[in-house]
C-alpha positions as a Markdown table, in Angstrom:
| # | Residue | x | y | z |
|---|---|---|---|---|
| 1 | Met | 160.6 | 78.9 | 61.7 |
| 2 | Lys | 158.4 | 80.4 | 64.5 |
| 3 | Thr | 158.0 | 79.0 | 67.7 |
| 4 | Arg | 155.2 | 78.2 | 69.8 |
| 5 | Phe | 154.1 | 80.2 | 73.5 |
| 6 | His | 153.6 | 77.3 | 75.9 |
| 7 | Trp | 151.6 | 78.0 | 78.9 |
| 8 | Pro | 153.5 | 77.2 | 82.1 |
| 9 | Ser | 152.5 | 73.2 | 83.5 |
| 10 | Gly | 149.8 | 74.2 | 86.3 |
| 11 | Thr | 148.9 | 77.6 | 85.1 |
| 12 | Pro | 145.2 | 77.3 | 84.7 |
| 13 | His | 143.6 | 77.9 | 80.4 |
| 14 | Leu | 142.0 | 81.4 | 79.6 |
| 15 | Gly | 139.2 | 79.4 | 79.2 |
| 16 | Gln | 139.2 | 77.9 | 82.9 |
| 17 | Ile | 139.3 | 82.1 | 83.9 |
| 18 | Thr | 136.9 | 83.1 | 82.2 |
| 19 | Ser | 134.3 | 80.6 | 82.8 |
| 20 | Pro | 133.5 | 81.0 | 86.2 |
| 21 | Leu | 133.1 | 84.4 | 85.1 |
| 22 | Phe | 130.7 | 83.8 | 82.4 |
| 23 | Arg | 128.2 | 82.0 | 84.8 |
| 24 | Trp | 128.2 | 85.1 | 87.6 |
| 25 | Gln | 127.5 | 86.8 | 84.3 |
| 26 | Arg | 125.1 | 85.0 | 83.6 |
| 27 | Gln | 123.1 | 84.3 | 86.9 |
| 28 | Ala | 123.9 | 88.5 | 87.6 |
| 29 | Lys | 121.3 | 89.1 | 85.0 |
| 30 | Leu | 119.0 | 86.0 | 85.8 |
| 31 | Ile | 119.0 | 87.8 | 89.7 |
| 32 | Leu | 117.8 | 91.3 | 87.9 |
| 33 | Ala | 115.7 | 89.7 | 85.6 |
| 34 | Gly | 113.8 | 88.1 | 88.7 |
| 35 | Gly | 115.8 | 85.0 | 89.4 |
| 36 | Arg | 116.2 | 81.9 | 87.6 |
| 37 | Trp | 112.9 | 81.8 | 86.4 |
| 38 | Ser | 113.1 | 84.5 | 84.1 |
| 39 | Ala | 115.4 | 82.0 | 81.7 |
| 40 | Gln | 112.1 | 80.8 | 79.9 |
| 41 | Leu | 111.4 | 84.2 | 79.2 |
| 42 | Gly | 112.0 | 85.4 | 76.2 |
| 43 | Pro | 115.7 | 87.9 | 75.8 |
| 44 | Arg | 113.8 | 91.1 | 75.2 |
| 45 | Thr | 111.6 | 90.4 | 78.3 |
| 46 | Arg | 114.0 | 89.8 | 80.3 |
| 47 | Arg | 115.8 | 92.4 | 79.5 |
| 48 | Ser | 113.4 | 95.0 | 80.0 |
| 49 | Leu | 112.8 | 93.5 | 83.7 |
| 50 | Arg | 116.8 | 93.8 | 84.4 |
| 51 | Trp | 116.6 | 97.6 | 83.5 |
| 52 | Leu | 113.6 | 97.9 | 85.1 |
| 53 | Ala | 115.2 | 96.9 | 88.7 |
| 54 | Val | 118.1 | 98.9 | 88.4 |
| 55 | Asp | 115.9 | 101.6 | 87.6 |
| 56 | Gly | 114.2 | 100.8 | 91.1 |
| 57 | Val | 117.9 | 100.2 | 92.7 |
| 58 | Leu | 118.3 | 103.7 | 91.6 |
| 59 | Ala | 115.1 | 105.7 | 92.3 |
| 60 | Asn | 114.9 | 104.0 | 95.2 |
| 61 | Ile | 118.5 | 105.2 | 96.8 |
| 62 | Gly | 116.6 | 108.9 | 96.3 |
| 63 | Glu | 113.4 | 108.6 | 97.6 |
| 64 | Ala | 114.8 | 107.3 | 100.8 |
| 65 | Ile | 117.4 | 109.7 | 100.7 |
| 66 | Phe | 114.6 | 112.2 | 100.0 |
| 67 | Gly | 112.3 | 111.0 | 102.4 |
| 68 | Ala | 114.5 | 110.5 | 105.5 |
| 69 | Tyr | 116.0 | 113.9 | 105.2 |
| 70 | Gln | 112.9 | 116.1 | 103.7 |
| 71 | Ser | 111.1 | 117.4 | 106.8 |
| 72 | Ile | 114.5 | 117.9 | 108.8 |
| 73 | Tyr | 115.8 | 120.0 | 105.9 |
| 74 | Leu | 112.8 | 122.1 | 106.0 |
| 75 | Ala | 113.4 | 122.2 | 109.5 |
| 76 | Ala | 116.4 | 123.2 | 109.0 |
| 77 | Leu | 115.1 | 126.5 | 106.0 |
| 78 | Gly | 112.7 | 127.3 | 109.7 |
| 79 | Ala | 109.9 | 125.4 | 108.7 |
| 80 | Thr | 107.0 | 124.8 | 111.6 |
| 81 | Arg | 106.1 | 122.0 | 112.5 |
| 82 | Gly | 102.8 | 123.1 | 111.2 |
| 83 | Glu | 103.9 | 124.2 | 108.0 |
| 84 | Ile | 105.6 | 120.7 | 107.3 |
| 85 | Gly | 102.4 | 118.9 | 108.6 |
| 86 | Leu | 101.0 | 122.0 | 105.5 |
| 87 | Leu | 103.9 | 119.9 | 103.1 |
| 88 | Ser | 102.5 | 116.5 | 103.8 |
| 89 | Ser | 99.0 | 117.6 | 104.0 |
| 90 | Leu | 99.5 | 119.1 | 100.2 |
| 91 | Met | 101.8 | 116.3 | 98.9 |
| 92 | Asn | 99.3 | 114.3 | 99.3 |
| 93 | Leu | 96.5 | 116.4 | 97.7 |
| 94 | Ala | 99.0 | 116.4 | 94.5 |
| 95 | Leu | 98.3 | 112.9 | 94.5 |
| 96 | Pro | 94.1 | 113.1 | 93.4 |
| 97 | Ala | 94.9 | 115.8 | 91.5 |
| 98 | Ala | 97.4 | 114.1 | 89.2 |
| 99 | Met | 95.3 | 110.9 | 89.2 |
| 100 | Ile | 92.1 | 111.6 | 86.8 |
| 101 | Pro | 94.7 | 113.8 | 83.8 |
| 102 | Gly | 97.7 | 111.3 | 84.1 |
| 103 | Gly | 94.8 | 108.6 | 83.4 |
| 104 | Arg | 93.6 | 110.0 | 81.0 |
| 105 | Leu | 96.8 | 110.8 | 78.8 |
| 106 | Ala | 98.5 | 106.8 | 79.7 |
| 107 | Thr | 95.1 | 105.5 | 78.5 |
| 108 | Lys | 95.3 | 108.2 | 75.0 |
| 109 | Ala | 99.4 | 107.3 | 74.6 |
| 110 | Arg | 100.6 | 105.0 | 71.8 |
| 111 | Arg | 103.6 | 104.9 | 73.7 |
| 112 | Leu | 103.3 | 104.9 | 77.8 |
| 113 | Lys | 107.7 | 105.8 | 78.5 |
| 114 | Pro | 107.9 | 108.9 | 78.0 |
| 115 | Leu | 105.6 | 109.8 | 79.9 |
| 116 | Val | 107.4 | 108.2 | 82.4 |
| 117 | Val | 110.8 | 109.5 | 81.4 |
| 118 | Leu | 109.9 | 113.7 | 80.7 |
| 119 | Pro | 108.6 | 113.9 | 83.8 |
| 120 | Gly | 111.3 | 112.1 | 85.6 |
| 121 | Leu | 113.6 | 115.0 | 84.2 |
| 122 | Leu | 111.2 | 117.4 | 85.2 |
| 123 | Gly | 110.6 | 115.8 | 88.6 |
| 124 | Arg | 115.0 | 115.8 | 88.8 |
| 125 | Val | 114.8 | 119.5 | 87.9 |
| 126 | Leu | 113.1 | 120.8 | 90.8 |
| 127 | Leu | 115.0 | 119.4 | 93.1 |
| 128 | Leu | 117.5 | 121.0 | 91.4 |
| 129 | Leu | 115.9 | 124.2 | 92.4 |
| 130 | Leu | 115.0 | 123.1 | 95.8 |
| 131 | Ile | 118.8 | 122.1 | 96.1 |
| 132 | Leu | 120.1 | 125.6 | 95.3 |
| 133 | Leu | 117.4 | 128.0 | 96.5 |
| 134 | Pro | 119.0 | 129.2 | 100.3 |
| 135 | Leu | 121.5 | 130.0 | 98.2 |
| 136 | Trp | 119.3 | 132.8 | 96.6 |
| 137 | Leu | 117.0 | 133.4 | 99.2 |
| 138 | Ser | 117.7 | 134.8 | 102.6 |
| 139 | Pro | 116.3 | 132.2 | 106.0 |
| 140 | Gly | 112.9 | 133.5 | 107.0 |
| 141 | Pro | 109.2 | 132.7 | 105.9 |
| 142 | Thr | 109.6 | 133.1 | 101.8 |
| 143 | Leu | 112.3 | 130.6 | 101.2 |
| 144 | Val | 109.9 | 127.6 | 103.9 |
| 145 | Phe | 107.5 | 128.5 | 101.7 |
| 146 | Val | 108.9 | 128.5 | 97.9 |
| 147 | Ser | 111.1 | 124.7 | 98.9 |
| 148 | Ile | 107.3 | 124.3 | 99.9 |
| 149 | Ala | 106.3 | 124.8 | 96.3 |
| 150 | Leu | 109.0 | 123.0 | 94.6 |
| 151 | Ile | 108.1 | 119.6 | 96.8 |
| 152 | Val | 104.4 | 119.5 | 95.6 |
| 153 | Gly | 104.6 | 120.5 | 92.6 |
| 154 | Arg | 107.9 | 117.8 | 92.4 |
| 155 | Ser | 105.5 | 115.3 | 93.8 |
| 156 | Leu | 102.4 | 116.5 | 91.5 |
| 157 | Ile | 105.0 | 115.6 | 88.8 |
| 158 | Ala | 106.1 | 112.2 | 90.3 |
| 159 | Asn | 102.3 | 111.4 | 90.2 |
| 160 | Leu | 101.6 | 112.7 | 87.5 |
| 161 | Met | 103.2 | 109.5 | 85.5 |
| 162 | Leu | 101.8 | 107.4 | 88.1 |
| 163 | Pro | 98.8 | 105.9 | 86.0 |
| 164 | Ala | 101.6 | 105.4 | 83.3 |
| 165 | Trp | 103.9 | 103.6 | 85.0 |
| 166 | Thr | 101.3 | 101.6 | 86.9 |
| 167 | Thr | 99.8 | 99.8 | 83.2 |
| 168 | Leu | 103.6 | 100.2 | 81.5 |
| 169 | Ile | 105.1 | 97.7 | 84.3 |
| 170 | Ser | 101.4 | 95.5 | 84.6 |
| 171 | Asp | 102.2 | 95.2 | 80.1 |
| 172 | Ile | 106.6 | 93.8 | 80.7 |
| 173 | Val | 105.9 | 91.5 | 84.4 |
| 174 | Pro | 104.0 | 88.0 | 83.5 |
| 175 | Ala | 101.2 | 88.2 | 85.2 |
| 176 | Gln | 101.5 | 84.3 | 87.1 |
| 177 | Trp | 105.7 | 86.0 | 87.5 |
| 178 | Arg | 104.6 | 88.9 | 89.7 |
| 179 | Gly | 104.6 | 88.4 | 93.1 |
| 180 | Arg | 108.3 | 86.8 | 92.5 |
| 181 | Tyr | 109.6 | 89.4 | 90.5 |
| 182 | Phe | 108.9 | 92.2 | 92.4 |
| 183 | Ser | 110.0 | 90.5 | 95.8 |
| 184 | Thr | 113.6 | 90.6 | 94.0 |
| 185 | Arg | 112.9 | 93.8 | 92.9 |
| 186 | Asn | 112.1 | 95.2 | 96.6 |
| 187 | Ile | 115.1 | 93.1 | 97.9 |
| 188 | Leu | 117.6 | 94.9 | 95.1 |
| 189 | Met | 115.8 | 98.6 | 96.2 |
| 190 | Gly | 116.2 | 97.7 | 99.4 |
| 191 | Val | 120.6 | 97.0 | 99.4 |
| 192 | Gly | 120.6 | 100.4 | 97.3 |
| 193 | Gly | 118.3 | 102.8 | 100.2 |
| 194 | Leu | 120.2 | 100.7 | 102.8 |
| 195 | Val | 123.7 | 101.7 | 101.6 |
| 196 | Gly | 122.4 | 105.3 | 100.2 |
| 197 | Leu | 120.9 | 105.6 | 103.1 |
| 198 | Leu | 124.3 | 104.7 | 105.8 |
| 199 | Leu | 126.3 | 107.0 | 103.3 |
| 200 | Val | 124.5 | 110.2 | 103.4 |
| 201 | Gly | 124.0 | 110.1 | 107.4 |
| 202 | Gln | 127.9 | 110.1 | 107.7 |
| 203 | Leu | 128.0 | 112.8 | 104.8 |
| 204 | Ile | 126.0 | 115.0 | 106.9 |
| 205 | Asp | 126.9 | 114.4 | 110.3 |
| 206 | His | 130.9 | 115.3 | 108.2 |
| 207 | His | 129.7 | 118.3 | 106.9 |
| 208 | Pro | 125.9 | 119.8 | 109.8 |
| 209 | Gly | 124.3 | 122.3 | 108.6 |
| 210 | Ile | 121.8 | 123.5 | 105.9 |
| 211 | Gly | 125.6 | 122.3 | 103.5 |
| 212 | Gly | 125.1 | 118.5 | 104.8 |
| 213 | Tyr | 121.2 | 118.0 | 103.1 |
| 214 | Gln | 121.6 | 119.9 | 100.3 |
| 215 | Leu | 125.1 | 117.8 | 100.1 |
| 216 | Ala | 122.6 | 114.3 | 100.7 |
| 217 | Leu | 119.4 | 115.9 | 98.8 |
| 218 | Thr | 122.7 | 116.3 | 95.6 |
| 219 | Val | 122.9 | 112.6 | 95.8 |
| 220 | Ala | 119.3 | 111.9 | 95.6 |
| 221 | Leu | 119.5 | 114.3 | 91.9 |
| 222 | Leu | 122.2 | 112.2 | 90.7 |
| 223 | Thr | 120.6 | 108.1 | 91.3 |
| 224 | Gly | 117.6 | 109.8 | 90.6 |
| 225 | Leu | 119.0 | 110.6 | 87.0 |
| 226 | Gly | 121.0 | 107.4 | 86.4 |
| 227 | Ser | 117.1 | 106.0 | 87.4 |
| 228 | Val | 115.1 | 107.6 | 84.6 |
| 229 | Tyr | 118.5 | 107.3 | 82.2 |
| 230 | Ala | 117.6 | 102.7 | 83.5 |
| 231 | Phe | 113.7 | 103.3 | 82.4 |
| 232 | Gly | 114.8 | 105.0 | 79.5 |
| 233 | Gln | 116.2 | 101.6 | 78.3 |
| 234 | Ile | 113.0 | 99.8 | 78.7 |
| 235 | Glu | 111.9 | 98.8 | 75.2 |
| 236 | Glu | 107.7 | 98.8 | 75.7 |
| 237 | Pro | 105.9 | 96.4 | 74.6 |
| 238 | Ser | 103.4 | 97.4 | 71.2 |
| 239 | Arg | 99.6 | 98.3 | 72.5 |
| 240 | Pro | 97.2 | 97.7 | 69.0 |
| 241 | Ala | 94.0 | 99.3 | 71.2 |
| 242 | Ala | 96.1 | 102.2 | 71.7 |
| 243 | Ala | 95.0 | 103.9 | 68.6 |
| 244 | Ala | 90.9 | 103.2 | 68.9 |
| 245 | Gln | 91.0 | 104.2 | 72.8 |
| 246 | Ser | 92.5 | 107.4 | 71.1 |
| 247 | Glu | 89.6 | 108.3 | 69.2 |
| 248 | Val | 86.6 | 107.3 | 71.9 |
| 249 | Ala | 85.9 | 109.4 | 75.0 |
| 250 | Pro | 86.5 | 109.1 | 78.0 |
| 251 | Val | 83.8 | 106.4 | 79.8 |
| 252 | Pro | 82.2 | 108.2 | 82.3 |
| 253 | Leu | 83.4 | 107.9 | 86.2 |
| 254 | Arg | 80.3 | 105.9 | 87.1 |
| 255 | Gln | 79.8 | 103.9 | 84.2 |
| 256 | Leu | 83.3 | 103.0 | 84.9 |
| 257 | Leu | 82.7 | 102.0 | 87.9 |
| 258 | Gln | 79.7 | 100.1 | 86.8 |
| 259 | Gly | 79.4 | 96.3 | 88.8 |
| 260 | Gln | 82.7 | 97.6 | 90.5 |
| 261 | Gly | 81.5 | 97.1 | 94.0 |
| 262 | Arg | 84.5 | 95.4 | 95.1 |
| 263 | Phe | 87.0 | 97.5 | 94.3 |
| 264 | Val | 85.5 | 101.2 | 94.5 |
| 265 | Ala | 85.7 | 99.2 | 98.6 |
| 266 | Tyr | 88.9 | 99.0 | 98.4 |
| 267 | Cys | 89.8 | 102.0 | 97.0 |
| 268 | Ala | 87.2 | 103.0 | 99.9 |
| 269 | Ile | 89.6 | 100.9 | 102.9 |
| 270 | Ala | 92.8 | 102.5 | 100.8 |
| 271 | Ala | 91.4 | 106.2 | 101.1 |
| 272 | Leu | 91.4 | 105.4 | 105.0 |
| 273 | Trp | 94.2 | 103.1 | 105.1 |
| 274 | Asn | 96.3 | 106.0 | 103.8 |
| 275 | Leu | 94.5 | 109.0 | 105.8 |
| 276 | Thr | 95.2 | 106.5 | 109.3 |
| 277 | Val | 99.1 | 106.3 | 107.9 |
| 278 | Gln | 99.9 | 109.3 | 106.9 |
| 279 | Ile | 98.7 | 111.3 | 110.5 |
| 280 | Ser | 102.0 | 110.2 | 111.7 |
| 281 | Gly | 103.9 | 108.8 | 109.1 |
| 282 | Pro | 105.2 | 113.4 | 108.9 |
| 283 | Phe | 106.7 | 112.9 | 112.6 |
| 284 | Phe | 109.3 | 109.8 | 112.7 |
| 285 | Asn | 112.1 | 111.6 | 112.4 |
| 286 | Ile | 111.4 | 115.2 | 113.0 |
| 287 | Phe | 110.2 | 113.1 | 116.6 |
| 288 | Leu | 113.8 | 111.3 | 116.7 |
| 289 | Ala | 115.7 | 114.6 | 116.3 |
| 290 | Glu | 113.9 | 117.6 | 118.7 |
| 291 | Glu | 112.6 | 115.0 | 120.9 |
| 292 | Ala | 115.1 | 111.4 | 121.4 |
| 293 | His | 117.8 | 113.7 | 120.3 |
| 294 | Ala | 118.7 | 110.8 | 117.8 |
| 295 | Ser | 121.5 | 112.6 | 115.5 |
| 296 | Ala | 121.6 | 112.7 | 111.6 |
| 297 | Ser | 123.6 | 109.7 | 111.8 |
| 298 | Val | 121.7 | 107.7 | 113.9 |
| 299 | Ile | 118.5 | 108.8 | 111.6 |
| 300 | Ala | 119.9 | 107.4 | 108.6 |
| 301 | Leu | 120.5 | 104.0 | 110.5 |
| 302 | Thr | 117.1 | 104.1 | 112.1 |
| 303 | Ala | 115.9 | 104.6 | 107.9 |
| 304 | Ala | 118.3 | 101.7 | 106.7 |
| 305 | Thr | 117.7 | 99.1 | 109.3 |
| 306 | Ser | 113.2 | 99.8 | 108.4 |
| 307 | Thr | 115.2 | 99.0 | 104.8 |
| 308 | Leu | 117.4 | 95.8 | 105.9 |
| 309 | Ala | 114.3 | 94.0 | 107.3 |
| 310 | Ser | 112.1 | 94.4 | 104.2 |
| 311 | Leu | 115.1 | 92.0 | 102.6 |
| 312 | Pro | 113.9 | 88.7 | 104.3 |
| 313 | Gly | 109.8 | 90.3 | 104.0 |
| 314 | Gln | 110.3 | 90.5 | 100.5 |
| 315 | Arg | 111.6 | 86.6 | 100.3 |
| 316 | Val | 108.5 | 85.1 | 103.1 |
| 317 | Phe | 105.5 | 87.2 | 101.0 |
| 318 | Gly | 106.8 | 87.0 | 97.6 |
| 319 | Pro | 106.4 | 83.2 | 97.9 |
| 320 | Leu | 103.2 | 83.1 | 99.2 |
| 321 | Ser | 102.0 | 86.4 | 97.4 |
| 322 | Asp | 102.1 | 83.6 | 94.5 |
| 323 | Arg | 100.7 | 81.1 | 96.4 |
| 324 | Lys | 98.2 | 82.3 | 99.3 |
| 325 | Gly | 97.3 | 85.3 | 96.9 |
| 326 | Ser | 97.4 | 89.1 | 97.5 |
| 327 | Val | 94.6 | 89.8 | 99.9 |
| 328 | Trp | 95.7 | 86.6 | 102.6 |
| 329 | Val | 99.0 | 88.5 | 102.8 |
| 330 | Gln | 97.7 | 92.1 | 103.1 |
| 331 | Arg | 95.1 | 91.1 | 105.9 |
| 332 | Leu | 98.3 | 89.9 | 107.6 |
| 333 | Thr | 100.6 | 92.1 | 107.7 |
| 334 | Gly | 97.1 | 94.6 | 107.8 |
| 335 | Phe | 96.7 | 93.7 | 111.6 |
| 336 | Gly | 100.7 | 93.8 | 112.4 |
| 337 | Ile | 101.5 | 97.0 | 111.1 |
| 338 | Pro | 99.1 | 98.7 | 114.0 |
| 339 | Ile | 101.4 | 97.8 | 116.4 |
| 340 | Val | 104.2 | 100.2 | 115.6 |
| 341 | Pro | 103.4 | 103.6 | 115.6 |
| 342 | Ala | 101.5 | 102.6 | 119.3 |
| 343 | Leu | 105.2 | 101.9 | 120.4 |
| 344 | Trp | 107.0 | 104.8 | 118.6 |
| 345 | Gly | 104.7 | 106.4 | 121.3 |
| 346 | Leu | 106.3 | 105.4 | 124.5 |
| 347 | Ile | 110.1 | 105.6 | 123.0 |
| 348 | Thr | 112.5 | 107.9 | 124.8 |
| 349 | Gln | 115.4 | 107.4 | 123.7 |
| 350 | Pro | 116.5 | 106.8 | 120.0 |
| 351 | Trp | 118.0 | 102.3 | 120.8 |
| 352 | Gln | 114.4 | 101.7 | 121.3 |
| 353 | Ala | 113.1 | 103.0 | 117.5 |
| 354 | Phe | 115.7 | 100.3 | 116.2 |
| 355 | Pro | 113.4 | 96.9 | 116.7 |
| 356 | Leu | 110.4 | 98.8 | 115.8 |
| 357 | Gln | 112.6 | 100.0 | 112.5 |
| 358 | Leu | 113.0 | 96.1 | 111.9 |
| 359 | Leu | 108.9 | 94.7 | 112.7 |
| 360 | Ala | 108.2 | 98.3 | 110.3 |
| 361 | Gly | 109.9 | 97.4 | 107.5 |
| 362 | Phe | 109.7 | 93.4 | 107.5 |
| 363 | Leu | 105.5 | 94.3 | 107.7 |
| 364 | Trp | 105.4 | 96.9 | 105.0 |
| 365 | Ala | 107.3 | 94.7 | 102.4 |
| 366 | Gly | 104.8 | 92.6 | 102.6 |
| 367 | Tyr | 101.7 | 94.9 | 103.1 |
| 368 | Asn | 103.3 | 97.0 | 99.2 |
| 369 | Leu | 103.6 | 93.8 | 97.7 |
| 370 | Ala | 100.4 | 92.8 | 98.3 |
| 371 | Ser | 98.5 | 95.8 | 97.8 |
| 372 | Phe | 100.7 | 96.4 | 94.4 |
| 373 | Asn | 99.9 | 92.8 | 93.0 |
| 374 | Leu | 95.6 | 93.2 | 94.4 |
| 375 | Leu | 95.5 | 96.2 | 92.8 |
| 376 | Leu | 96.7 | 95.1 | 89.0 |
| 377 | Glu | 94.3 | 91.8 | 90.1 |
| 378 | Leu | 91.1 | 94.3 | 90.5 |
| 379 | Thr | 91.8 | 96.0 | 87.9 |
| 380 | Pro | 90.8 | 95.1 | 84.3 |
| 381 | Ala | 93.6 | 95.4 | 82.0 |
| 382 | Glu | 91.9 | 96.9 | 79.0 |
| 383 | Ser | 90.8 | 99.7 | 81.3 |
| 384 | Arg | 93.8 | 100.0 | 84.2 |
| 385 | Pro | 95.2 | 103.9 | 83.2 |
| 386 | Gln | 91.4 | 105.2 | 84.2 |
| 387 | Phe | 91.4 | 102.6 | 87.3 |
| 388 | Val | 94.6 | 103.3 | 88.5 |
| 389 | Ala | 93.5 | 106.8 | 88.6 |
| 390 | Val | 91.1 | 106.9 | 90.1 |
| 391 | Tyr | 92.4 | 104.8 | 93.4 |
| 392 | Gln | 95.3 | 107.2 | 93.3 |
| 393 | Ala | 93.1 | 110.0 | 93.6 |
| 394 | Ala | 91.1 | 108.5 | 96.8 |
| 395 | Val | 94.8 | 107.3 | 98.3 |
| 396 | Gly | 96.1 | 110.7 | 97.6 |
| 397 | Ile | 92.7 | 112.5 | 99.2 |
| 398 | Gly | 93.1 | 110.0 | 102.2 |
| 399 | Leu | 97.2 | 110.9 | 102.5 |
| 400 | Ala | 96.6 | 114.4 | 102.6 |
| 401 | Ala | 93.5 | 114.3 | 104.8 |
| 402 | Gly | 95.5 | 112.1 | 107.1 |
| 403 | Ala | 98.6 | 115.0 | 107.2 |
| 404 | Ala | 96.6 | 117.7 | 108.5 |
| 405 | Met | 95.1 | 116.2 | 111.0 |
| 406 | Gly | 98.6 | 115.1 | 112.1 |
| 407 | Gly | 99.8 | 118.1 | 111.8 |
| 408 | Trp | 97.2 | 119.9 | 114.0 |
| 409 | Ile | 97.8 | 117.4 | 116.7 |
| 410 | Ala | 101.1 | 117.2 | 116.7 |
| 411 | Gln | 100.7 | 121.3 | 117.0 |
| 412 | Val | 98.4 | 120.9 | 119.5 |
| 413 | Trp | 99.4 | 117.7 | 122.1 |
| 414 | Gly | 102.6 | 117.0 | 120.9 |
| 415 | Tyr | 104.4 | 114.4 | 118.4 |
| 416 | Arg | 103.1 | 110.7 | 120.9 |
| 417 | Pro | 99.3 | 111.2 | 120.5 |
| 418 | Val | 99.9 | 111.5 | 116.8 |
| 419 | Phe | 101.2 | 108.3 | 117.5 |
| 420 | Trp | 98.7 | 106.4 | 119.3 |
| 421 | Val | 95.7 | 107.9 | 117.2 |
| 422 | Ser | 97.8 | 106.5 | 114.2 |
| 423 | Gly | 98.2 | 102.8 | 115.5 |
| 424 | Val | 94.0 | 102.8 | 116.6 |
| 425 | Gly | 93.0 | 104.1 | 113.2 |
| 426 | Arg | 95.4 | 101.6 | 111.1 |
| 427 | Leu | 93.8 | 98.8 | 113.2 |
| 428 | Val | 90.4 | 99.9 | 112.8 |
| 429 | Ile | 90.9 | 99.8 | 109.2 |
| 430 | Ala | 92.0 | 96.1 | 109.4 |
| 431 | Val | 88.9 | 95.2 | 110.3 |
| 432 | Ala | 87.1 | 96.7 | 107.6 |
| 433 | Phe | 89.6 | 95.2 | 105.0 |
| 434 | Ser | 89.0 | 91.8 | 106.8 |
| 435 | Val | 85.3 | 92.2 | 106.6 |
| 436 | Leu | 85.1 | 94.2 | 103.0 |
| 437 | Ile | 87.6 | 92.4 | 100.8 |
| 438 | Ala | 88.9 | 89.3 | 102.2 |
| 439 | Gly | 85.1 | 88.6 | 103.4 |
| 440 | Ile | 86.0 | 87.2 | 106.4 |
| 441 | Asn | 84.3 | 88.8 | 109.7 |
| 442 | Pro | 87.5 | 88.2 | 112.9 |
| 443 | Leu | 84.9 | 87.9 | 115.5 |
| 444 | Arg | 82.6 | 85.1 | 113.6 |
| 445 | Ala | 86.0 | 83.4 | 112.5 |
| 446 | Arg | 86.9 | 82.4 | 116.4 |
| 447 | Arg | 83.7 | 81.3 | 117.4 |
| 448 | Ala | 83.6 | 78.9 | 114.6 |
| 449 | Gln | 87.8 | 77.9 | 116.1 |
| 450 | His | 85.7 | 77.8 | 119.7 |
| 451 | Pro | 82.3 | 77.2 | 120.0 |
| 452 | Arg | 81.0 | 77.4 | 123.6 |
């Protein structure tokens, strides 16, 4: 006769143990899909949104590391300030150079996902070559210029996939939930970037010299490969019009933009805004290292501080974007951002960068979220790849011009004038955005509120 096993009195049953785990698992899946609101979506859509979030987290870890140490790595290889400015300019020229062919490929393609995954893999191959290059070439101009060529090639490949990526993302994320989804995704990306930067900063401090930067870029390479895998798991929605589009000749640019005056004005504003941003963009971390004498860990902490501040920024500006609109959020944050580079010009000690990074991270979280959503709002769905290509080309021209201008100013007058010129320029463009895009004249609005 078989005896039955009985749990001792007071021992929790298996269901009592596993039930909270299942609840936590379900909550985690909903968070990865954007929040509790995603429960009303179909299971396939939720799965794609979760993989898109994982892709964003892993990609941001790699890009945060690469962005924080790219210029310092080049300086360690022997690059001058002018050559670093040249790199930024060439990288930004890669944006408009890739946009038109990238837009045409995305318009004609029956499937968009391969146009994102394959360039992503190729870009990581170039990053691997950049890591190994100092083992093959001795220090000198050849090493510097080959490194610049690899970084520019990586940027060109990444930009080539932007129209396909933007179009695919707009197809996956429901329009009415974009503000909340991207704010949640950006928060998760920010946490990943924060942790990655902190760990890599310690890694570089324990392995000084070029070897430490090579280890950091290796971490960026591995997380980047993980992001490519995650994006490959996304289920691409069907594109019924793709076959028809592939038979149609590309629409001339003038005809494409006819009657799109607000979009054209937005492209012009975006080009000028990014010009002023990129005047100072490549030089913040180098300024901290060379003139404020900050260590690699401190530089990582300043970047992490900006990332940390972006987390509440996403929570604040995501719902605001859904309620008040993208234009409102972009205008608000656009007037605050110019303060940051202007105050960078007054820094004499590394600790002084931290409050500025807190402010920058919070404001840029709202600005980037709003500008991306506004781009989707201003572009018609049937021609979105071409419109995104035009927009990104305009942005790339502005970035390239700004980097060249900033490199020249830094070479002739130093870093501080770079920051001040950038701050004044951003303020001027923020006013132009309010007048041309938001349709609000700040001077008239002020007079209406305070009549004489």
